[in-house]
Backbone as a ProteinNet text record, in pm:
[ID]
protein_1_A
[PRIMARY]
MFLRRCAFGCFWAVLGLFAVRHPERAAATVRAIAHGLALVADGLARLTSAL
[TERTIARY]
-14.2	-102.5	-209.8	-284	-382.2	-363.6	-266.4	-224.2	-218.5	-151.3	-113.5	-230.2	-365.3	-493.2	-578.1	-537.8	-615.3	-557.7	-393.8	-358.5	-409.6	-382	-419.4	-579.1	-663.6	-802.4	-819.7	-727	-729.2	-670.2	-571.8	-529.3	-619.2	-686.7	-787.7	-900.4	-946.4	-1052	-1027.3	-879.7	-850.1	-835.9	-753.4	-769	-906.6	-996.9	-1136.7	-1182	-1197.6	-1245.3	-1182.2	-1027.8	-988.1	-1043.3	-1031.1	-1085.1	-1216.1	-1325.8	-1445.9	-1471.2	-1396.8	-1376.3	-1290.4	-1197.8	-1131.5	-1104.9	-1191.8	-1199.8	-1098.8	-1073.7	-1008	-872.3	-829.6	-689.3	-635.5	-747.6	-727.1	-682.9	-745.2	-716.1	-588.3	-557.6	-431.5	-320.2	-309.1	-232.3	-237.7	-350.4	-324	-267.6	-280.9	-202.2	-26.2	-39.5	114.7	207.8	128.9	178.8	211.1	120.2	85.5	212.1	245.6	324.2	453.1	487.8	632.9	639.4	535.2	570.7	599	534.8	556.9	731.2	781.1	891.9	999.9	943.2	1045.4	1066.2	940.5	921.6	1005.8	1002.6	1084.9	1218.6	1295.7	1429.1	1444.4	1360.4	1433.3	1426.7	1335.8	1334.3	1477.4	1476.9	1616.4	1738.2	1737.1	1865.9	1894	1773.9	1808.4	1812.8	1762.1	1803.1	1927.7	2017.1	2165	2254.3	2181.1	2304.8	2281
-2351.1	-2272.5	-2249.4	-2337	-2290.4	-2167.8	-2159.1	-2030.4	-1900	-1922.5	-1819.1	-1757.5	-1839.8	-1804.3	-1719.4	-1788.2	-1705	-1591.8	-1552.2	-1388	-1328.6	-1370	-1296.3	-1274.8	-1331.4	-1263.7	-1186.3	-1236.5	-1103	-970	-978.6	-848.1	-775	-846.9	-771.9	-739.7	-795.3	-763.1	-638.3	-642.4	-539.6	-413.6	-414.9	-301.3	-232.3	-323.1	-287.3	-232.3	-255.6	-222.9	-77.3	-73.7	64	150.5	110.6	238.9	282.8	191.4	182.8	306.7	280.7	364.1	458.9	481.5	599.7	650.2	692.4	675.7	837.5	929.7	1026.9	993.2	920.3	864.5	774.5	687.7	546.9	630.4	743.8	811.7	868.3	938.1	1006.3	875.9	754.3	673.3	596.2	587.1	560.9	660.8	789.5	888.6	884.1	851	871.8	754.5	613.5	511.9	524.1	574	602.6	708.3	805.8	896.9	826.5	780.1	683.8	596.2	517.5	432.9	520.9	625.1	730.3	781.2	816.1	831.9	715.8	599.1	479.5	446.7	485.2	461.9	557.7	711.9	770.3	757.4	739.6	693.2	601.7	471	384.5	417.5	484.7	533.7	628	715.1	790	719.4	599	515	466.8	387.6	306.3	387.8	511.2	592.8	655.5	658	742.9	602.6	469.1	370.4	334.9
473.9	375.2	396.5	519.4	570.9	656.7	731.8	807.4	737.2	609.7	513.8	478.5	449.2	385.9	497.3	612.4	725.2	774.2	750.1	778.3	645.5	546.7	434.2	437.4	482.4	496.4	628.9	709.9	843.2	797.8	716.1	692.4	554	491.1	435.2	542.2	627.8	710.9	814.8	844.1	933.7	835.1	717.1	627.5	568.5	569.9	531.2	663.7	778.7	911.3	915.5	913.7	916	842	690.3	607.4	604.9	675.4	717.8	851.8	916.2	1066.3	1071.6	999.3	943.2	792.3	768.3	584.7	560.2	641.4	622.4	626.8	746.2	755.3	648.6	616.2	516.6	378.2	349.2	211.9	228	333.2	335.9	346.4	415.7	425.5	261.6	202	53	-43.5	8.1	-63.8	-28.5	65.9	97.1	61.6	36.5	-19.7	-200.7	-251.1	-399.8	-403.1	-363.7	-360.5	-354.3	-214.8	-241.8	-357.3	-390	-500.4	-629.1	-658.4	-773.9	-753	-632.2	-605.3	-652.2	-606.8	-640.9	-785.8	-845.3	-989.5	-1062.3	-1024.6	-1077.3	-1081.4	-929.3	-924.2	-1007.4	-1019.9	-1101.5	-1242.8	-1280.6	-1428.9	-1444.2	-1345.9	-1371.1	-1369.3	-1313.8	-1287.3	-1428.8	-1437.9	-1595.7	-1711.9	-1694.2	-1830.6	-1790.3	-1700.8	-1661.7	-1716.6	-1720	-1752.1	-1900.2
[MASK]
+++++++++++++++++++++++++++++++++++++++++++++++++++

């Protein structure tokens, strides 16, 4: 449990430092992830409406 909490804290620390040091790349990464999730949601919506 302790190791999982440490890993979670390290994940957010690395993510925060990445966003601070490279804001334009971080914005592009977030945009790409959001676009991918929107495509997955659209695909699931089409699949469920077809059934």
